[in-house]
Each structure stands twice: as structure tokens, then as C-alpha cells.
KEPADREN-268174 format. One line per field, with one value per atom (N, C-alpha, C): x, y, z; residue number from 1; chain. Coordinates in Angstrom, 3 decimals, decimal comma. Layout:
REM residues N
X: [X  ...]
Y: [Y  ...]
Z: [Z  ...]
num: [NUM  ...]
chaine: [A  ...]
//
This chain:
REM residues 127
X: [-38,191  -39,546  -40,099  -41,337  -41,987  -43,391  -43,853  -45,179  -46,216  -47,310  -48,384  -49,084  -49,352  -50,035  -51,368  -52,477  -53,817  -54,048  -53,351  -53,576  -52,878  -51,971  -51,206  -51,854  -51,894  -52,319  -52,893  -53,777  -54,350  -53,265  -53,478  -52,497  -52,280  -53,339  -53,185  -52,361  -52,566  -51,779  -50,308  -50,018  -48,622  -48,000  -48,729  -48,248  -47,946  -48,869  -48,673  -47,479  -47,280  -46,129  -44,817  -44,759  -43,558  -43,355  -44,439  -44,324  -43,747  -44,202  -43,687  -42,191  -41,686  -40,248  -39,514  -40,238  -39,616  -39,481  -40,244  -40,144  -41,466  -41,370  -42,542  -42,657  -43,646  -43,823  -44,883  -44,723  -45,718  -45,717  -46,724  -46,813  -46,487  -46,109  -45,826  -46,512  -46,901  -47,475  -46,346  -46,661  -45,612  -44,832  -45,470  -44,773  -43,978  -44,022  -43,222  -43,928  -45,235  -45,976  -46,255  -45,951  -46,180  -47,668  -48,079  -49,479  -49,505  -50,298  -50,479  -51,878  -52,544  -52,743  -52,793  -52,368  -52,297  -53,617  -53,482  -54,643  -54,355  -55,403  -55,249  -54,710  -55,239  -54,789  -54,601  -53,946  -53,683  -54,992  -55,108  -56,288  -56,377  -57,565  -57,893  -57,527  -56,377  -55,931  -56,170  -56,227  -56,377  -55,116  -53,984  -52,721  -52,245  -51,397  -50,780  -49,784  -49,780  -48,865  -47,751  -46,598  -45,499  -45,143  -44,379  -44,037  -42,634  -42,459  -41,154  -41,068  -39,867  -39,651  -39,194  -39,869  -39,533  -38,273  -37,516  -36,376  -36,886  -38,165  -38,750  -38,434  -38,111  -37,811  -38,851  -39,268  -40,277  -40,397  -41,489  -41,741  -43,163  -43,355  -44,700  -45,462  -46,590  -47,443  -48,459  -49,025  -49,934  -49,909  -50,332  -50,328  -51,419  -51,997  -52,994  -52,682  -52,906  -52,728  -54,097  -54,185  -55,436  -55,377  -56,404  -56,514  -57,751  -57,548  -58,645  -58,533  -59,653  -59,664  -59,002  -58,046  -57,387  -56,298  -55,968  -54,943  -53,955  -52,677  -51,665  -51,960  -51,754  -51,961  -51,046  -51,527  -50,732  -51,056  -50,238  -50,485  -50,890  -51,594  -51,872  -51,280  -50,491  -49,800  -49,955  -49,986  -49,870  -48,411  -47,806  -46,382  -46,236  -45,520  -45,160  -43,838  -43,882  -42,660  -41,892  -40,584  -39,723  -39,994  -40,571  -40,852  -42,093  -42,846  -43,966  -45,351  -45,487  -46,816  -46,990  -48,234  -48,572  -49,296  -48,970  -49,660  -49,967  -50,999  -51,342  -50,601  -50,038  -49,293  -49,222  -48,156  -47,892  -46,387  -45,989  -44,583  -44,402  -43,476  -43,245  -41,912  -41,631  -40,377  -40,172  -41,268  -41,212  -42,627  -42,744  -44,074  -44,894  -46,156  -46,943  -47,111  -47,069  -47,205  -45,978  -44,859  -43,626  -43,469  -44,367  -44,338  -44,814  -44,066  -44,421  -44,437  -45,237  -45,310  -43,930  -43,490  -42,174  -41,054  -41,315  -40,297  -39,919  -38,643  -38,167  -38,325  -38,801  -39,020  -38,477  -38,272  -37,836  -38,638  -38,757  -39,570  -39,013  -39,933  -39,615  -40,786  -40,535  -41,627  -41,908  -43,167  -43,625  -44,552  -45,093  -46,070  -47,366  -48,500  -49,787  -50,143  -51,319  -51,728  -51,754  -51,976  -52,009  -50,654  -49,613  -48,279  -47,977  -48,846  -48,620  -47,742  -46,921  -46,023  -46,841  -46,422  -47,121  -46,103  -46,187  -45,218  -45,526  -44,588  -44,669  -43,373  -43,261  -42,093  -41,487  -40,210  -39,494  -38,796  -38,363  -37,687  -36,463  -36,288  -35,172  -34,203  -33,251  -32,252  -32,837  -32,393  -32,820  -32,276  -33,036  -32,640  -31,611]
Y: [55,423  55,698  56,870  56,736  57,842  57,986  59,205  59,446  59,239  58,599  58,340  59,637  59,840  61,030  60,611  61,106  60,725  61,047  62,030  62,434  61,524  60,672  59,851  58,509  57,629  56,260  55,694  54,711  54,081  53,322  53,097  52,308  50,924  50,285  48,975  49,091  50,140  50,361  50,558  51,315  51,530  50,197  49,424  48,112  47,208  47,143  46,301  46,777  48,092  48,624  48,180  48,224  47,736  46,249  45,458  44,018  43,795  44,567  44,432  44,724  45,534  45,826  44,776  43,754  42,712  43,061  44,053  44,526  44,306  43,892  43,749  45,009  45,840  47,108  46,966  47,755  47,863  49,308  49,667  51,036  51,112  52,307  52,542  53,829  53,829  55,017  55,962  57,212  58,134  57,602  56,756  56,194  54,936  54,487  53,350  52,010  51,981  50,724  50,274  49,001  48,448  48,276  48,603  48,464  47,678  46,621  45,839  45,265  45,297  45,466  46,963  47,426  48,851  49,598  50,773  51,601  53,068  53,859  55,297  55,994  55,631  56,223  55,120  55,433  54,460  54,039  52,739  52,283  52,973  53,252  53,855  55,327  55,743  57,125  58,038  57,485  58,296  59,040  58,689  59,365  59,013  59,872  59,648  58,500  57,665  56,520  56,764  56,176  56,220  54,780  54,628  53,308  52,892  51,621  51,002  49,744  49,254  48,007  46,949  45,812  44,700  43,999  43,441  42,592  41,258  40,961  39,737  38,490  38,650  37,497  37,405  36,158  36,003  34,570  34,317  33,030  32,599  31,314  30,788  30,807  31,517  31,595  30,446  30,168  29,032  28,582  27,346  26,802  25,753  25,680  24,665  24,139  22,854  22,252  22,141  22,582  22,565  21,429  20,592  19,475  19,699  19,842  19,994  18,918  18,412  17,381  17,908  17,142  17,487  18,539  18,961  19,990  19,471  19,750  19,367  20,080  19,402  20,076  21,297  22,303  23,498  23,990  24,899  25,413  26,867  27,256  28,662  28,910  29,965  30,218  31,676  31,885  33,228  33,400  34,468  34,718  35,968  35,830  36,982  37,525  38,702  39,320  39,961  39,982  40,504  41,975  42,714  44,133  44,358  43,284  43,426  43,362  42,835  42,660  41,219  40,808  39,442  39,512  38,562  38,515  37,069  36,901  35,587  35,376  34,200  33,865  32,351  31,868  30,428  30,210  28,987  28,611  27,627  27,930  27,115  26,376  25,593  24,850  23,765  23,265  22,132  21,544  20,264  19,683  20,475  20,785  21,619  21,014  19,689  19,023  19,239  19,661  19,865  21,289  22,183  23,541  23,460  24,064  23,935  25,286  25,346  26,535  26,780  28,030  28,390  28,340  27,808  27,722  29,128  29,374  30,634  30,592  31,698  31,798  33,124  33,168  34,413  34,630  35,873  36,299  35,807  35,438  35,132  35,663  36,559  37,040  36,014  35,683  34,728  35,478  34,800  35,397  34,609  35,325  34,640  34,276  33,725  33,263  34,397  35,631  36,788  37,473  36,928  37,494  38,599  38,801  39,833  39,292  40,160  39,767  39,387  38,301  37,766  37,392  37,987  37,641  36,272  35,359  34,036  33,847  32,733  32,509  31,144  31,010  29,753  29,580  28,354  28,104  29,000  29,598  30,500  29,916  30,733  30,330  30,467  29,612  29,707  30,990  31,543  32,809  32,580]
Z: [-26,332  -25,910  -26,711  -27,152  -27,823  -27,265  -27,129  -26,577  -27,671  -27,323  -28,266  -28,630  -29,901  -30,382  -30,980  -30,415  -30,875  -32,341  -32,892  -34,277  -35,278  -34,814  -35,748  -36,029  -35,051  -35,280  -33,981  -34,118  -32,926  -32,164  -30,859  -30,103  -30,717  -31,195  -31,828  -33,105  -33,877  -35,092  -34,793  -33,735  -33,321  -32,918  -32,096  -31,644  -32,841  -33,794  -34,986  -35,815  -35,897  -36,638  -36,004  -34,661  -33,972  -34,257  -34,226  -34,516  -35,909  -36,881  -38,251  -38,314  -37,385  -37,298  -36,464  -35,978  -35,171  -33,706  -33,248  -31,863  -31,135  -29,865  -29,016  -28,163  -28,474  -27,772  -26,684  -25,648  -24,590  -24,118  -23,357  -22,883  -21,397  -20,955  -19,542  -19,086  -17,812  -17,198  -16,805  -16,457  -16,003  -14,794  -13,967  -12,802  -13,146  -14,420  -14,857  -14,851  -14,575  -14,580  -16,013  -16,298  -17,636  -17,892  -19,117  -19,527  -20,829  -20,848  -22,065  -21,984  -22,893  -24,304  -24,600  -25,795  -26,107  -25,859  -25,254  -24,916  -25,216  -25,201  -25,444  -24,203  -23,023  -21,764  -20,731  -19,633  -18,567  -17,897  -17,581  -16,856  -15,486  -15,056  -13,756  -13,631  -14,149  -13,936  -15,132  -16,343  -17,544  -17,939  -17,325  -17,631  -19,045  -19,579  -20,883  -20,786  -21,795  -21,845  -22,853  -22,595  -23,564  -23,938  -24,998  -25,531  -25,123  -24,813  -24,581  -25,426  -25,635  -26,363  -25,373  -25,384  -24,497  -24,988  -24,035  -24,414  -24,959  -24,736  -25,279  -24,484  -23,210  -22,367  -21,268  -20,961  -19,937  -19,456  -18,718  -18,093  -18,396  -18,685  -18,920  -17,598  -17,583  -16,410  -16,412  -17,592  -17,743  -19,195  -19,423  -20,779  -20,927  -22,108  -22,444  -23,832  -24,030  -25,350  -25,994  -27,245  -27,987  -29,007  -28,982  -29,920  -30,778  -32,086  -33,030  -34,099  -34,537  -35,561  -36,839  -37,355  -38,607  -38,495  -37,282  -37,073  -36,035  -36,251  -35,264  -33,936  -32,807  -31,515  -31,397  -30,689  -30,430  -29,032  -28,515  -27,171  -27,219  -26,189  -25,906  -24,528  -24,407  -23,145  -22,735  -21,432  -20,876  -20,486  -20,984  -20,760  -19,897  -18,779  -17,953  -18,467  -19,105  -19,606  -18,462  -18,576  -17,512  -17,194  -18,131  -17,897  -17,030  -16,730  -15,806  -16,416  -17,618  -18,188  -18,642  -18,791  -19,205  -20,542  -21,421  -22,710  -23,101  -23,919  -24,441  -25,752  -25,924  -27,130  -27,237  -27,836  -27,871  -27,861  -27,499  -27,507  -28,652  -29,545  -30,731  -30,639  -31,682  -31,857  -30,807  -30,240  -29,318  -29,235  -28,877  -28,746  -27,716  -28,021  -27,110  -25,722  -25,618  -24,325  -23,433  -24,018  -23,247  -22,719  -23,120  -22,584  -21,139  -20,218  -18,802  -18,089  -17,050  -16,211  -15,604  -15,624  -15,088  -16,113  -17,306  -18,360  -18,842  -18,994  -19,550  -21,066  -21,629  -23,065  -23,576  -24,893  -25,523  -26,792  -27,184  -28,319  -29,645  -30,519  -31,917  -32,724  -33,649  -34,494  -35,579  -35,734  -36,738  -37,690  -38,666  -39,588  -39,511  -39,528  -39,552  -40,996  -41,218  -42,549  -43,580  -43,122  -44,031  -44,160  -43,515  -43,615  -42,629  -41,624  -40,617  -39,494  -38,931  -37,834  -36,603  -35,963  -34,802  -33,741  -32,533  -31,486  -30,884  -30,993  -30,375  -29,582  -28,899  -28,054  -28,319  -28,005  -28,069  -26,725  -26,436  -25,171  -25,057  -23,888  -23,652  -22,650  -22,264  -21,267  -19,889  -18,974  -17,574  -16,982  -16,054  -15,428  -14,358]
num: [1  1  1  2  2  2  3  3  3  4  4  4  5  5  5  6  6  6  7  7  7  8  8  8  9  9  9  10  10  10  11  11  11  12  12  12  13  13  13  14  14  14  15  15  15  16  16  16  17  17  17  18  18  18  19  19  19  20  20  20  21  21  21  22  22  22  23  23  23  24  24  24  25  25  25  26  26  26  27  27  27  28  28  28  29  29  29  30  30  30  31  31  31  32  32  32  33  33  33  34  34  34  35  35  35  36  36  36  37  37  37  38  38  38  39  39  39  40  40  40  41  41  41  42  42  42  43  43  43  44  44  44  45  45  45  46  46  46  47  47  47  48  48  48  49  49  49  50  50  50  51  51  51  52  52  52  53  53  53  54  54  54  55  55  55  56  56  56  57  57  57  58  58  58  59  59  59  60  60  60  61  61  61  62  62  62  63  63  63  64  64  64  65  65  65  66  66  66  67  67  67  68  68  68  69  69  69  70  70  70  71  71  71  72  72  72  73  73  73  74  74  74  75  75  75  76  76  76  77  77  77  78  78  78  79  79  79  80  80  80  81  81  81  82  82  82  83  83  83  84  84  84  85  85  85  86  86  86  87  87  87  88  88  88  89  89  89  90  90  90  91  91  91  92  92  92  93  93  93  94  94  94  95  95  95  96  96  96  97  97  97  98  98  98  99  99  99  100  100  100  101  101  101  102  102  102  103  103  103  104  104  104  105  105  105  106  106  106  107  107  107  108  108  108  109  109  109  110  110  110  111  111  111  112  112  112  113  113  113  114  114  114  115  115  115  116  116  116  117  117  117  118  118  118  119  119  119  120  120  120  121  121  121  122  122  122  123  123  123  124  124  124  125  125  125  126  126  126  127  127  127]
chaine: [A  A  A  A  A  A  A  A  A  A  A  A  A  A  A  A  A  A  A  A  A  A  A  A  A  A  A  A  A  A  A  A  A  A  A  A  A  A  A  A  A  A  A  A  A  A  A  A  A  A  A  A  A  A  A  A  A  A  A  A  A  A  A  A  A  A  A  A  A  A  A  A  A  A  A  A  A  A  A  A  A  A  A  A  A  A  A  A  A  A  A  A  A  A  A  A  A  A  A  A  A  A  A  A  A  A  A  A  A  A  A  A  A  A  A  A  A  A  A  A  A  A  A  A  A  A  A  A  A  A  A  A  A  A  A  A  A  A  A  A  A  A  A  A  A  A  A  A  A  A  A  A  A  A  A  A  A  A  A  A  A  A  A  A  A  A  A  A  A  A  A  A  A  A  A  A  A  A  A  A  A  A  A  A  A  A  A  A  A  A  A  A  A  A  A  A  A  A  A  A  A  A  A  A  A  A  A  A  A  A  A  A  A  A  A  A  A  A  A  A  A  A  A  A  A  A  A  A  A  A  A  A  A  A  A  A  A  A  A  A  A  A  A  A  A  A  A  A  A  A  A  A  A  A  A  A  A  A  A  A  A  A  A  A  A  A  A  A  A  A  A  A  A  A  A  A  A  A  A  A  A  A  A  A  A  A  A  A  A  A  A  A  A  A  A  A  A  A  A  A  A  A  A  A  A  A  A  A  A  A  A  A  A  A  A  A  A  A  A  A  A  A  A  A  A  A  A  A  A  A  A  A  A  A  A  A  A  A  A  A  A  A  A  A  A  A  A  A  A  A  A  A  A  A  A  A  A  A  A  A  A  A  A  A  A  A  A  A  A  A  A  A  A  A  A  A  A  A  A  A  A]
//
């Protein structure tokens, strides 16, 4: 865990740097509540946030399959991470129609079209 320093880098920059290292980072309040998407201060309280690294394991909360002309179907999913935060991503390495609510998933860093690290998920082990 490291405390965010306003003079160094934006919270989004810190998050992206962790992704480039293959790590999914999230922030926590002094009381231990998980905070995601990266922010300067804690919502509602304005408290200082610190960084933690997720184990990258979670459960699909919801999923939708997107169909676009000329593009293979893909899914968009909300993932509840075991550390207590939810994020939007996708589940890869399986047909998008087979992704289901309640499915256990684990983190896999992928690359976007510009070569930047992108957190996605693949089917994981049952809990």
C-alpha cells in the first residue's frame, strides 16, 4: 500500500501505471472501504485514500452481449471483485453468450488497440 501524493501523478495515472505492471489497483479509505474508480479523495468524507492491489478474482454481477455489424459479438460485464468494489470490463476466452451472472472470473491483462494495458477477465475457479 502506498499513499497517494497530489504532487506526483493523478489517480488515473497511478491506476494506469499499475495496469502496465500487470496489477489491478484500487483505493481504500482509512476505515478499509474499497473505492473504485480512482479518485483524489474518498467520496462523501474527503478522507485521504491509499492504494491496494486486487487479487483479481471476482464474480459476474451482470453481462450483456453486444452485436455490431461487421464485428464479432462481445460482452460487457460488471464484475464484483472480492475486495468489495465493482468494475466494468469484459470476459474473454469464451463465447460472449456463455458468460453468466454468478460466474467466477479472474483477472487477465490484455492490450488495447494502442498497446495500453487493459484489465479483462477470464473464467475462474468456483469459490
